[in-house]
BALOBA-1460 file (C-alpha; in Angstrom, 3 decimals):
// residues 157
<rec num="1" residu="m" x="139.143" y="-52.572" z="1.896"/>
<rec num="2" residu="a" x="139.099" y="-54.765" z="-1.151"/>
<rec num="3" residu="g" x="136.258" y="-56.977" z="0.051"/>
<rec num="4" residu="l" x="134.667" y="-59.528" z="-2.217"/>
<rec num="5" residu="n" x="132.659" y="-58.989" z="-5.407"/>
<rec num="6" residu="l" x="131.134" y="-62.077" z="-6.932"/>
<rec num="7" residu="d" x="128.192" y="-62.769" z="-9.252"/>
<rec num="8" residu="i" x="126.473" y="-66.017" z="-8.291"/>
<rec num="9" residu="p" x="123.858" y="-67.395" z="-10.714"/>
<rec num="10" residu="g" x="120.537" y="-67.789" z="-8.939"/>
<rec num="11" residu="f" x="121.808" y="-66.155" z="-5.737"/>
<rec num="12" residu="g" x="122.760" y="-62.714" z="-6.979"/>
<rec num="13" residu="r" x="125.708" y="-60.424" z="-6.564"/>
<rec num="14" residu="l" x="127.820" y="-60.379" z="-3.434"/>
<rec num="15" residu="e" x="129.531" y="-57.074" z="-2.705"/>
<rec num="16" residu="l" x="130.957" y="-57.743" z="0.727"/>
<rec num="17" residu="t" x="133.213" y="-55.413" z="2.694"/>
<rec num="18" residu="n" x="132.356" y="-56.482" z="6.252"/>
<rec num="19" residu="l" x="132.731" y="-59.793" z="8.025"/>
<rec num="20" residu="v" x="130.995" y="-60.019" z="11.415"/>
<rec num="21" residu="m" x="131.594" y="-63.050" z="13.597"/>
<rec num="22" residu="d" x="130.154" y="-64.384" z="16.811"/>
<rec num="23" residu="l" x="132.877" y="-65.552" z="19.203"/>
<rec num="24" residu="n" x="131.948" y="-68.408" z="21.524"/>
<rec num="25" residu="g" x="130.810" y="-71.542" z="19.758"/>
<rec num="26" residu="t" x="131.679" y="-69.988" z="16.398"/>
<rec num="27" residu="l" x="135.354" y="-68.938" z="16.433"/>
<rec num="28" residu="c" x="136.158" y="-70.353" z="19.875"/>
<rec num="29" residu="v" x="135.696" y="-73.569" z="21.793"/>
<rec num="30" residu="d" x="135.554" y="-73.061" z="25.559"/>
<rec num="31" residu="g" x="137.008" y="-69.545" z="25.220"/>
<rec num="32" residu="a" x="140.036" y="-70.485" z="23.075"/>
<rec num="33" residu="l" x="140.353" y="-69.848" z="19.333"/>
<rec num="34" residu="a" x="139.711" y="-72.970" z="17.268"/>
<rec num="35" residu="a" x="142.430" y="-74.381" z="15.022"/>
<rec num="36" residu="g" x="143.237" y="-72.269" z="11.973"/>
<rec num="37" residu="v" x="141.204" y="-69.230" z="13.037"/>
<rec num="38" residu="e" x="144.081" y="-66.911" z="13.925"/>
<rec num="39" residu="k" x="145.880" y="-67.490" z="10.620"/>
<rec num="40" residu="a" x="142.724" y="-67.167" z="8.497"/>
<rec num="41" residu="l" x="141.656" y="-63.981" z="10.287"/>
<rec num="42" residu="g" x="145.112" y="-62.533" z="9.735"/>
<rec num="43" residu="a" x="144.651" y="-62.968" z="5.989"/>
<rec num="44" residu="l" x="141.048" y="-61.743" z="6.002"/>
<rec num="45" residu="s" x="141.754" y="-58.609" z="8.023"/>
<rec num="46" residu="g" x="143.536" y="-57.169" z="4.995"/>
<rec num="47" residu="l" x="140.523" y="-57.831" z="2.768"/>
<rec num="48" residu="f" x="137.505" y="-57.077" z="4.993"/>
<rec num="49" residu="n" x="136.480" y="-54.899" z="7.891"/>
<rec num="50" residu="c" x="136.462" y="-57.711" z="10.461"/>
<rec num="51" residu="h" x="134.298" y="-57.514" z="13.583"/>
<rec num="52" residu="v" x="133.841" y="-59.927" z="16.456"/>
<rec num="53" residu="v" x="130.676" y="-59.398" z="18.477"/>
<rec num="54" residu="t" x="130.197" y="-61.250" z="21.734"/>
<rec num="55" residu="a" x="128.721" y="-61.320" z="25.215"/>
<rec num="56" residu="d" x="132.184" y="-62.681" z="26.109"/>
<rec num="57" residu="t" x="131.036" y="-65.659" z="28.153"/>
<rec num="58" residu="h" x="134.619" y="-66.698" z="28.959"/>
<rec num="59" residu="g" x="136.064" y="-63.179" z="29.353"/>
<rec num="60" residu="t" x="138.774" y="-63.746" z="26.740"/>
<rec num="61" residu="a" x="137.574" y="-61.676" z="23.764"/>
<rec num="62" residu="k" x="139.853" y="-58.643" z="23.998"/>
<rec num="63" residu="s" x="142.996" y="-60.764" z="24.457"/>
<rec num="64" residu="l" x="142.402" y="-63.022" z="21.442"/>
<rec num="65" residu="f" x="142.653" y="-60.559" z="18.544"/>
<rec num="66" residu="s" x="145.014" y="-58.035" z="17.014"/>
<rec num="67" residu="d" x="143.997" y="-54.400" z="16.643"/>
<rec num="68" residu="e" x="142.933" y="-55.152" z="13.054"/>
<rec num="69" residu="i" x="139.870" y="-57.019" z="14.357"/>
<rec num="70" residu="a" x="137.207" y="-54.840" z="15.993"/>
<rec num="71" residu="v" x="135.820" y="-56.513" z="19.125"/>
<rec num="72" residu="t" x="132.414" y="-55.406" z="20.386"/>
<rec num="73" residu="t" x="131.291" y="-56.711" z="23.766"/>
<rec num="74" residu="i" x="127.530" y="-56.671" z="24.266"/>
<rec num="75" residu="a" x="125.323" y="-57.123" z="27.320"/>
<rec num="76" residu="k" x="124.013" y="-60.601" z="28.038"/>
<rec num="77" residu="g" x="120.324" y="-60.822" z="27.270"/>
<rec num="78" residu="r" x="120.483" y="-58.255" z="24.443"/>
<rec num="79" residu="e" x="122.666" y="-60.194" z="22.054"/>
<rec num="80" residu="n" x="120.116" y="-60.640" z="19.243"/>
<rec num="81" residu="q" x="119.202" y="-56.947" z="19.158"/>
<rec num="82" residu="a" x="122.778" y="-55.687" z="19.547"/>
<rec num="83" residu="k" x="124.103" y="-57.959" z="16.808"/>
<rec num="84" residu="e" x="121.312" y="-56.928" z="14.438"/>
<rec num="85" residu="q" x="121.982" y="-53.239" z="15.164"/>
<rec num="86" residu="l" x="125.679" y="-53.710" z="14.410"/>
<rec num="87" residu="i" x="124.871" y="-55.312" z="11.031"/>
<rec num="88" residu="q" x="122.464" y="-52.496" z="10.195"/>
<rec num="89" residu="s" x="125.016" y="-49.843" z="11.170"/>
<rec num="90" residu="l" x="127.550" y="-51.440" z="8.809"/>
<rec num="91" residu="g" x="125.063" y="-51.652" z="5.937"/>
<rec num="92" residu="g" x="123.663" y="-55.178" z="5.989"/>
<rec num="93" residu="r" x="123.790" y="-55.714" z="2.235"/>
<rec num="94" residu="n" x="127.596" y="-55.588" z="2.243"/>
<rec num="95" residu="t" x="128.042" y="-57.789" z="5.297"/>
<rec num="96" residu="a" x="128.607" y="-61.506" z="5.810"/>
<rec num="97" residu="v" x="128.106" y="-63.076" z="9.237"/>
<rec num="98" residu="l" x="129.275" y="-66.223" z="11.024"/>
<rec num="99" residu="g" x="127.446" y="-67.682" z="14.000"/>
<rec num="100" residu="n" x="126.072" y="-70.763" z="15.692"/>
<rec num="101" residu="g" x="123.600" y="-69.719" z="18.378"/>
<rec num="102" residu="a" x="120.070" y="-68.583" z="19.048"/>
<rec num="103" residu="n" x="121.414" y="-65.073" z="19.623"/>
<rec num="104" residu="d" x="122.725" y="-64.953" z="16.042"/>
<rec num="105" residu="q" x="119.362" y="-65.244" z="14.278"/>
<rec num="106" residu="a" x="118.638" y="-61.524" z="13.921"/>
<rec num="107" residu="m" x="122.100" y="-60.746" z="12.535"/>
<rec num="108" residu="f" x="121.700" y="-63.561" z="9.984"/>
<rec num="109" residu="r" x="118.433" y="-62.034" z="8.780"/>
<rec num="110" residu="a" x="119.998" y="-58.539" z="8.583"/>
<rec num="111" residu="a" x="123.125" y="-59.595" z="6.651"/>
<rec num="112" residu="r" x="123.588" y="-60.394" z="2.956"/>
<rec num="113" residu="l" x="125.258" y="-63.752" z="3.629"/>
<rec num="114" residu="g" x="125.009" y="-65.990" z="6.688"/>
<rec num="115" residu="v" x="127.404" y="-68.860" z="7.397"/>
<rec num="116" residu="a" x="126.408" y="-71.155" z="10.257"/>
<rec num="117" residu="v" x="129.228" y="-73.000" z="12.010"/>
<rec num="118" residu="m" x="128.263" y="-76.385" z="13.448"/>
<rec num="119" residu="g" x="131.278" y="-77.062" z="15.646"/>
<rec num="120" residu="p" x="131.981" y="-78.823" z="18.939"/>
<rec num="121" residu="e" x="129.574" y="-76.587" z="20.867"/>
<rec num="122" residu="g" x="126.738" y="-77.430" z="18.467"/>
<rec num="123" residu="i" x="124.313" y="-75.205" z="16.610"/>
<rec num="124" residu="y" x="120.906" y="-73.781" z="17.394"/>
<rec num="125" residu="a" x="118.744" y="-75.762" z="14.974"/>
<rec num="126" residu="p" x="116.443" y="-72.890" z="13.879"/>
<rec num="127" residu="l" x="119.553" y="-70.910" z="12.833"/>
<rec num="128" residu="l" x="119.893" y="-73.383" z="9.968"/>
<rec num="129" residu="n" x="116.772" y="-71.822" z="8.400"/>
<rec num="130" residu="a" x="118.411" y="-68.390" z="8.386"/>
<rec num="131" residu="a" x="121.801" y="-69.603" z="7.081"/>
<rec num="132" residu="d" x="122.903" y="-69.565" z="3.456"/>
<rec num="133" residu="i" x="125.749" y="-72.021" z="4.106"/>
<rec num="134" residu="v" x="126.519" y="-74.465" z="6.928"/>
<rec num="135" residu="v" x="130.063" y="-75.650" z="7.680"/>
<rec num="136" residu="t" x="131.574" y="-77.802" z="10.415"/>
<rec num="137" residu="s" x="134.440" y="-75.583" z="11.566"/>
<rec num="138" residu="p" x="135.292" y="-71.908" z="11.844"/>
<rec num="139" residu="e" x="138.374" y="-72.429" z="9.686"/>
<rec num="140" residu="q" x="136.153" y="-73.759" z="6.882"/>
<rec num="141" residu="a" x="133.855" y="-70.754" z="7.283"/>
<rec num="142" residu="l" x="136.708" y="-68.252" z="7.064"/>
<rec num="143" residu="k" x="138.319" y="-70.010" z="4.112"/>
<rec num="144" residu="l" x="135.118" y="-69.521" z="2.106"/>
<rec num="145" residu="f" x="136.118" y="-65.847" z="1.926"/>
<rec num="146" residu="l" x="139.751" y="-66.585" z="1.115"/>
<rec num="147" residu="h" x="138.682" y="-68.936" z="-1.699"/>
<rec num="148" residu="p" x="135.509" y="-67.314" z="-3.131"/>
<rec num="149" residu="k" x="134.954" y="-70.015" z="-5.745"/>
<rec num="150" residu="r" x="133.821" y="-72.163" z="-2.818"/>
<rec num="151" residu="l" x="130.997" y="-69.680" z="-2.278"/>
<rec num="152" residu="l" x="130.165" y="-69.798" z="-5.972"/>
<rec num="153" residu="a" x="130.095" y="-73.605" z="-6.019"/>
<rec num="154" residu="t" x="127.843" y="-73.823" z="-2.975"/>
<rec num="155" residu="l" x="125.387" y="-70.998" z="-3.677"/>
<rec num="156" residu="r" x="124.792" y="-71.112" z="-7.423"/>
<rec num="157" residu="s" x="121.670" y="-72.730" z="-8.783"/>
């Protein structure tokens, strides 16, 4: 995988090969992919090892993605621990994460870059403290990785 390599003044070097995303509330609204997500993920799957990790509240996870996106279903009530363990198993320093909920906090702390998505389902307010960037749609979040100068502009000091 090509990934993303970017030096950001004041933030440090990003050497990302993995993109791990929460599903419901982050990529989906009420169990359906939000606008622009399918197309953006199609482009990103050639650049990153893409993973979706979910408790699959709506039971739609496996049907939403091509084989190029790894989908991990986790037990309800263990989401924080399971997501953190996934990030650690991938090597947290080369991983970016997207999320919106309370059960995303541990994976944000374990990853190199955390992007919080404040969409129609809202955001868990304390997650904002763990996030490096906050956006208002999953498409915006994914496009940060397709247009890395957006990351540079937002994160540099």
